N, C-alpha and C positions, 0 to 999 in steps of 0.2 A: 412333565405339565408346565407349561411357559406360558400360557393364555393366562391372564390376572383372574378369572373366575374359577379356574381349576387349579391354581398355585394357592389362592385364599383359601379353598375348600380344603386342600391337603395338607397345608402348612399354618394356617391361621394368620401368614403374614402377608405382605405385599410384595410384589418385584416390579412395580412400576415406577418408572421415573419421568418418561413420555405418556402422557393419559393418551393421544393419539395413537400409538401404536399398538396393535392388535397382541404382541406378543411383548414380555415382559425381558427384562435383563437378566434373568435368571431361569433355570429349569431345575422344579424338583420330582423327584419319582423314589422307586422303592425297587430293589431285586432281593431275591431271596440271598444271594451269597454278601450281599455288600449293605443289605439294609437301606434304611431311607437315606437319600443322598439330595445335593442340590450343586447344580453346575451354576457357575459365572464366571465373571473376569476378574481381574484385579483390582479393579476400580470398586466394584461391588461388594465382594467377598465378605471383608469386615466387617462394614455396616447390617449385611445380611445376616451376620453371626451375631450381633450383639444386639439386633434390636427387632429382627424379624421372624429369626426361624427358631424352632423348638432344641433343647440339646439335644434330641434324637438324630438330628441331621447332620451329618458330614459335609462339609462345604469343600468342594473341591473346584480350584482356580485356574485359569489359564491367563496369560497377558492378554491386554486387551486387544494388542495390534497383530495377534498371532493367527485366529481363525474364527469366526462366527460360530454363534451359540448354538447352530443347528448343527453344522459339523462336528464342533464339540461334543453335542447329545449322541452322533452317530457314532462317534468313536468309544465314548463310555456304556454305551447300551450295552446289556447282555443279547443274546442271539436270538432269542424271541422277547420281541419288545414293539411299543407302539407307542407315537407322540399325540398332542393336541395341537401341532402345527407342524409346517413341509419341513422334514428332516429326512434326508437322502437314507431309503433304503427303510423306511418305517412307515406303516400303516397309519393313521388319523382318524379313527371314528370318533363319533359322536359321545364324550365322556359326559354330556349333560347327565344319561341315565345312573351314573354314578352319586351323584349330587343330589337324590330322589330315592327315599325320604329323608327328611333331615334327621340327624342325630340329636340326642337330647341337649349336647353343650351347645348344638347350633341353635337350637331353639331358644336357651336362655340367652345368649346374643341377641337374639330376634327379638325376644322382648324389649329390651332394653333400647335396641336399634329404633324399633319402631315407639316406644313412648319417647324417648329424645328427637326423633325426626318431626314427630306431632308438635312437641315442645316450641321448638325451635320455629316451624313454620306458623305456627297459631300467635308466638310474641309477634312474629311481624304482622299478622294479617290484623290483631287488633289496633293497632297504630295508623291502618290506612285510612286514606281520605279519597274523594273525588277526584282530586286534582292531581295526584301521584301518578306517573307514568309506570306503564306497564315495566319498563327496562329497569327505573329506579327500583321497584318494589323486587325486581327478579337479583338486584344487585344484594339488596339488604337480606334476602331468602338465603342466599347463597352464603352470607355472612354468618348469618346467625346457625346455619349447618356446620361452616368449615372451624367456628370456635367450639364445636363439640367433636372436631376431630370425623366429623363426614363429610364426605363429598358427594355433590349433586350433578351425576349427569347429564339430567333433566330438569329444567326449570320452567315451568308455562307459567304465564300470567296473561289473563285477559280480561280487558274491561268490557264494558256491557256492548260497545259496538261490535268489537271483533269477536267476543265468546258466543256471538249468535251466529257469525257467520263460518268460523273456523271450528274443527273440533282439535285441532293441534294449535294452540295460540301462543306461537312463540313470541317473545315480548318484543315490543315496539317503543316509539316514543308516544303513544298514544296515551290520553289520560283513561282512568277507571270509569269516570261516569257515574252510572247509576248503580253498577255493582262490578265483584270482581269474581273471577276465579283464580286459585293460586293451585297450579300441581307441580310433586316432585315425584320425583325419584332419584332417591338417597343410597348411598352405598358406604358401607364400613365394616373392616374386616370380612371382607369378599360378598355377605349378606345387603339383600337390595329391598327397600320398602318404597312402595309408593302410595301416595295420598292426595286428595283435593281438599281443600276448603273453599267456603262461599263466604262472602261478605257482602252483605246488603247495605247500600247508602240509600237509595229510595228506589228500591227495583219494582217494576212492572207485579201486578198481581200473579201472571203467569207463571213466574218464577219458581214461586212455592210450590204450585203444583205442579210443573215438572222436574224440579227436584224429589218431590214424593214420589212420582212414576218413577224415575231413574233410581230411586234408594229401594224401592220395592222390586226391581229388577235385581239391583243387586245383591239383596236377601234371598232372593228366589236362586240366584245363580249358587250362593252359599250352601243353600239347603241341598240343591242337584250334587255340588261337589261332594259334600259330605256323603251323602246316596250313595254317588259314583264311587268312594272310595272303598266303603263298607262293601260294594258289589263288584270292584276290581273291573268298572267299565270305563268309558273313554272321555276324551274332552269333548268329541261329537257329541255325546249323548248328552253333555252339560250343557253344550249349544243349542242343543233342541228345547232344554226347558227355558232357556235365556230367550228362545224366538218366543214360545210360548207366553213368557212374562209379560213381554213387550206387548203381544197383543192384549192378556188380561188388563195390562195397564191404560190400554186405550190407545197404544201408541205402537199399531204392527207394521211393521217395516223399519222401522227406527234402526235398528241393530247393523243396516246395510250402510249406515253413513259414517260408521266405526268401529275397530275393531272392540272385543269387548274384554280382552285382557286375559288372565289364565295363569299359571302355576307360578309362585315366586320364590326366591331362595338364593343361590348364588348367580341369579343373573335378574335383571329386571323383569324378565318370563322365561320362566323356563321352556315355555312353549305359550303360544297364544292360540286360545280355540278358535275353531274354525267348525262350519257344519259337518265335515266328514273327517275332523283331525280322529287318528286313530292313537295318540297318547293316552297312556294310561294314567289314570287317577290315583294318587296314592296319598297317606297320612301316616305319620305326620308331615306338614306340608304347608308352606305359606301361597297363601293364593290373594292376586290382587285383580279383583273385578272392575271394572271400569265405564258400567252404560251411562248413554248419554242422552239426554234426551232435548234437541234445539235449543241449547244455549244454558244447560243445566248437566251437572254432572254428580255422581256419587261415586266414590272412592276410596278403597281403604286396603290395608295388608292386615289378612287375617289367619291366623294358624287354625287349619282344619284336622283336628283328630279325628278318631271313629267316634268318640262320647261328646265333642264338645267343638264348639267354634267361638273361636276366643280372636277380636278383634286386637290388631296389636299397635296401630298407629293412631291412639286415643289418649287424650288426657282427661282431668275431671273438672277443668275449668272452660270447656268448650258447651255449648248447647249442644244436645242432640234431643232426638225424636225417636221413639218406641216404632220401628217400621216391621212389619210382617209379609213373609213371602205371599205368592198368590194363591199358593195352595193351603196358606195358614199352618204349614209343619215347621216353620222355624218365624223368632221372632228375635229382633237385635235392636240396640241403640245405634243409631248412626248419627256422625255430626251432621246440624243443620244448619242453614246457614246464618252467620251471625250480622244482627242487626246493630249497625254504628250510626 
């Protein structure tokens, strides 16, 4: 496993040096004969031993100039093996199914990541003003996350003009205006947490109404997720419930304008639900549903188990409201727009 998500899942450490590369600087795996192993070059070996890998792993290194990581893996692998990147002679199946459901250790880590991600984002959002630019806010959000050892592969900041036009409001030099949406997908230790916060400076009355509708869809999605996990049904079944929730909330067809999210864990989304998605819904697992309604969004990462629905990206210092699913079978506190 050399892709960063799988490497982190297996080892708890990171093999990333170049964030733009889909493959890290080391591969980690297990064989019956030699146990847990990591393969890398002489540049990285000592650092990985000291800082990234558990003691159970034996690190084997080769000279940085002698061969590629893929060739090294091919040479060192047992007769029956697989890899998550292109290695001569080895199949590379989808490893994401191994990462689901989450282990108890992962759940503990996830709780800390969710809470600290929310703390970082909210600390920036409380200081916003209408004259700030989207790009300035994005820089502050990244800084607040990085100071906590959290990377942010996705930071979206949309002021009132652009948030109503685009579902992915990549930051520009536009001012925030009447309100702002701040959305992130953050990563630490291989786990990913996604969330959105809304800041209201002088927003139109429709913002609160649309947020309420989006939040009802989100809670409805979570109720359907828990039911699907209990029944062993599919992401497509949950998506059907999302479509029904949009209609019940008064916004039929709104789901067509943006993906609705899906399972989260060792990827921003382990899968993104579609109407015919056959992915099996499992528990315990993180889920990040992100319904939008024309300039409003409700999004958080939530741990779903057989007997609980636990929001992870929450703090005690942001205003919330009680929101019920359209069928009334689940009620949660969701972060509402902050008036400043």
